[in-house]
N, C-alpha and C positions, 0 to 999 in steps of 0.2 A: 359199524359194517358188519362185527359179530352179532349182534343180536337182530339184525334184518335178517342176515343170513340163518338164522337161527328159525326165525318165524316164517322162514318163506320154508324151509326145510317141515316145519311142523306142519304148514297149510298143506304141501305138498302130500307129505307122509298121510296125514289123517284123510285125505280123500284121491288116496291112489286105494289100486285092487290089494296094497298088504298094510291097510286100515286097522287090521282087525290087529297085527301085533304090535300097530301102535299103543290100541285100547291096552292088550296086552303087557304093553311094557308099563303103561301110566298104571296097572292095575296088581302089577305085581308086588308080592309084599315079602317086606325084609323084617326081621328083628331078634328078639333072643330070648330064649331061655333061662330062668335063674331058678330052679328049685320047685316048688308052685305057681310061683307067676310067670309069665308070657306075654311079653311085650310086641308089638309087629305094627308096621303102617306100609301102605301102599307107596309106593317108589312117588307117585304125584302128593303126597302129604309130607313125604321125607322132604321132599324139594321144596317145598311150601310151606312148611313147619321147624326144616330141619337147617337146609343150605339158606335161606331167604333169613334166618335169623343171623347169619354172616353179616349178611348184605345190611340190614337194618342195623347191625352191631357196629359198621362201617361209618352208616348214617349217623350216627348216634356221636360216634369220636368225631365226625366234620360237627355236627351240631355244637358241639359241646368246646369244640376249638375255636368256632366262628362268635360262641356267645360269650367264652370267656377272654379270648385275646384277639378275637376276630374283627369280622365284620359285622359284627352285629353287639358288641363287647358295647358301645357309647350310644345315648339316643341319637346323634349325629349321625353317627352311619348305620344304627337299626333303621329308625325310622320310615324312610323310603322304602326301600324292598318288605321291610315287615309289613307294611299299612296296602303296600301292592302285592302281597303274598294273600293275606286277609280278602281285599277284594277280589282275587283271583280264585280264591276256595268260595264265595258267598256268591257269587253271579252266577257260577257253572250253576252250583247246586238247589238256584233258585229257579234256573231255566229247565233244567231237569225235572225237577217238582211241577215246573208248567205243565210238562208233557204227562208226567206220572199223576199227581199229586197224591191220594193215598189210594190207588190202584196196587197191583198185582206185584209192579214195577215198583213204586215209590220207595221202597228199602234201599232202592242202588242210589239214592240221590248223592252219596258220597264218593262214584266210580268217576267223575268228570272233572274232581277237584284239584288232585296232584297232579304237578309236571314232572313229565323223566328227564330228569335232567342229564343222563346219560345221551339219548338223543338231540334233545336240544343243543347243549353244545357242542354233539358233534355234527347237527347242518351250519352251527354260527361258526365251527370251524373252518367248513368248506369256504366261508366268504374271505378266510387269508386274513393277511396284515390289514384291510381294510376297514374291520372291525376293530373299534378303540377297545383300550385295555378295559376303559372303566365301565365299557357295555358289559362288557363278560363279566366281569368282578359283580354288575348290580343283576346279570340272569344268572349269576350265581350264588350269589346272596340271596336273593328272591325264591330259587329253588330251594335253599337248605331253610327259609325260613316255611316255605309252602312244605317241607319233608315233615318237620317241626308238626306242623297242621292235622297232615295226612294220618302220622303215627297216633296223635291224641282223637282223632277222629275213629281210627281202626280201635282204639283201647276203648273208648267211652260207648260208641256207639254201636260197633259189632262185636263184641263181646256177650254172648250167652251162656246162663247159669252157672253165675260165679261159685266156686265151692271155696270157700273163706279158709276152712283148716290147709288145703294147699297154698294156696296165698298167703296165708300167714306162715307156711314152711318156705315160701321163696324168699320173703323179706328177712326172716332168721337168715337163710343163706347170704343172701345180698349182704348184711350185715355180716356175716362171717367173712366172707372175702373182702369186703372193705379193712376189719381187721386185720385180717394176715397182709393183704398189700399196704396199708399205710401204718399200724400199729409194731406188726411181728416185723413186718417187711423179709416174708422168705423168697429168697431168691428163688428156687427151683421151680420149674414150669408145672412139673404133677399137681401141686396141691390147687395152683389155679384151672388147673385143665379139670380137676374132678370137680370142684367147687362152680364153673361154669356151666359142666353138662348138669349137674343136681339143680341149679338155677333154673335152666331152659325146661328140664323136664318137669320140677312145679309146678312154673309157669302153663307147660301142656298142659298137666290135671288138673289145675286150677280153673279152667276152663277161658282165661284170658289167652287171646293168640300167643303163639310160642312165641313169636318173632320179636313181639313186647320185650321179650328177657333180653334179646340182645341191645334195644335202646339202655336198658337197667344197667346193664352192665358195662356199658359205653361210659356213662354218666361216672362211675367210681375211678375211672381211668386217668391219672393226673395228667394235666396238660403242661404245666409247668415242669422247668429240670430239677431233679431233686436236691440237684447241688447251686450253690452259687458259680459263678464265670471267675472270682478269683480260689476259688478252692480248685477249682479244674483246672486253671491254668497252673496253679502251682504245684498239685500232683502229679500232672502231667509234664509241666518242667521238669520236675525234679525225674522223674521215669526219662527220660529222653537223655539229660546229661546224663545219667549212667550209663545208658546203653552207647551215646558215644565218646564213652573213654577210654574207651579201647577197641580192639579189631573185630569188627561184625560183619559176620555172613549170611549167607542164608545157611550154611551146617554148623556154624559155630553153637546157635542156641542149643544144642542137641545134647550139648555135653555142659555147657556152661548155666547152671540150675539158677545163679543171683542175676543174673541178666535177663533171663527167661521169668523169673519173678517180676522185673522192672518191666519187661514186655505186659506182662499179666496186668501189672497196676495201671501202665497206661491204656491197656483196653477197657479196666474197671473205672475208670475215671470218664472215659467217653462215654461207656454204659449207661453212667448215671445222670452226666451232663443232657444226654440224648431225650427230649422232653417224651416221656411213655408214648402219650396218646398218639403223639406225630409218628415214632417210629411206630409203633404197632399198626397202625394207617395205613403206611406207605407198604408194609409188610403184608397186608392183606388186601392193598387194592387191587393188585393185579389176580389173586384171586377171584375177587367180588367180580371184579370185570370180565374177566376171560372165561370163568368157570361159573359161578353164580349164577348171574344175569343172563346169559345165552342157555344157561341149563334149563334156567326157569321158561324162557321163550318159549324155549321145544316142549317144554311140558303142558304148557297152559295156551298156545297159540293156537294150536289145531282143532279150530273149529271146523267141524265137517260138514259139508253142504249138500251132502247126498240127502235128499230127503228133507231138507228142509227150503223152504221157497226163499233165496236172498235175498228177492225183493221185496216180499210178505215182510221176511226179520227184519229188514232194515225199515220199513213202514210201522214197525213195532214201538210204542209210545219207550218202551227203554232202548232202543239203539236210537231214536230220533234225540232224545233228552240227553242222551251219551253225545251223539254227533256236534247237534249245536250250543252246547254244553263245553265242550274241549272248542270247539271252533270259532266261539260268539262268544261264550261266559267270559273267557280268559282272557279275549281282546278288552271287552267293556270293562271289567271287573279291574283287570291291572292298571289300564289306561286311565280308569275316571278317578281310582283311588288315589292314581300317583300327580295326575293333574288339581286334584282336590286337597292334597297334603302339600303339594308344594305353593297351591293358591292362599293355601292359609299359612302358610310361612312358616308350617311345623318341621320341613322338611328343603332340601335343596336338591336339584339334579346333580351329577357328579360332574366336574370337569369335563368339557368337549361332549355331551351327554345332551340330546335334546327331548321334548316328548315325542317327537316323530321317531326318534331309535327308541325309546322307549314301546311307542304301539309296535314296529315291527321285533321286538323282543317278546312284545305280552302274545304275539301270533304264535313266536317258537313254542310259546309255553306254554300251550294248547297241543302241543305232544304229550299224552299222558301214559301210555302205553304201561311199561313195568306195573305201577302203583294202583293205575286202573284197573289192568286187569287182577293184580291181586286183590284189589274192593270187590270187584265182581264176582271173585269166587266167595268171598265172606258174605255177599250181598243174599246169594239167589239158591237155593238147593234145587230148582226147577234147571234142568238141562237146557230147556229152551229159552228161558230168559236168560242164562249165560250167554247162551249160541250169540244172543240181538246183541246182547250189551257187549261182548267182543267184539263182533263185527262193526258194531256203532265206534267201539275204542280203535279199531283199525283204521277205519274211514275217520273220522276225526281226527287221527294223528298224523295219518298221512295228506288229509288237508291243509293240517296246521303247518306241515313239516314243508310241504311245497312252497304254500302261500309264505311262508316266514321267509324262506331262502330268497327267493325269486321280490319282497319287498325291501327287504335288507338291500339286497344288491341293488336294487333303484336308489334307494334311501342312501347307500354309500355307495359310488362310483368310485372305482378305483384313481388314487392320486395320481397325478402325469409327474415322469421322473420329474426328482429336485422338488417339489413342490411341499413345503411344511405339511406336516400333519394338521396343525391349529389350522390352518388356512382353510386345508382341504374341506374340515368337518366344516367350517364356517358358511363355507358354502352350501357344504348338504343343507347346512339348517336354513 
């Protein structure tokens, strides 16, 4: 809802009498001067290159968690969503290319390949308890594999003019960041913050899109706990026993340094036992969800329609390829790939999930929005092509959201009171 609200505000603002203020906001330059060196970017670039690096960092943490210990950690659990995601990227790209070929819009083939997991799961949530948990897990795993593919596409195909010295500097800084975290194990936040900003700056200067820095840094964050359960329970148990050995109140610790030390020991044990990647992901997720993504939508969804023939823009091959890629390509690619891999015996459908459910989820996967708009801004320099792509993204995502919701509502009717979930799913299948 926050993303949708930000999109509506951006569209309304860009097409209102105050449209000049919207343009002025996007092009407002902010930066700093250090001696003879000056560095500044307009707000649009600060959002797309800076704030979105935080979003990609969170995405990177999710990818690493799932690959190391989650739904993508074994061949059995990863095969179906990974192959489905691959099909859901190839088919949209091919359909887009069929409309654009080697024309002026050909470079935008990556626009319809990505799924906006926030919007897709948001629509799925509107269906409430009628959605089997396994279907939510499948769509989430598919979207994470899809994100990994989208990041790879951005890194390889939408990076121009790589400066090798800056890229080597970024690699050196990443190595230093790894050493500080894994070998030296500095606990102060300051050194990490300085190194993270330095890595981001080096990647930005290198010509590789700065958001890739978020993914690279996320790969260095440990997923597993730094201590084993026995060490945690032993240290925490001793600290708790010491705290319970005498009177304890909200005021007693003010003057009792020995007990305060035991409380610190308990806190430190809990901190060391918390998986670092999970802790950071949980801390940043609200900021990414409520600040980064709506801000990105506000700064990127404002397509100005004045002076642009909407019907003409939607008939442009870029818009047509985007709409068909998102709305048709995702359905065809995900469903066909899932059917094939199950038919060949390389994977099995999750318990309680049928190919009809997969098809319904594949329609929702056609909601591109955030990642699609992001790729469009990288693919084209011509504002007219960007406008056509954004209109195609908005229309294709809207069609996918409405059709996916209606289809899944039909496939997954509400269970009768007292009816077991498994029976209900069997009848739906």
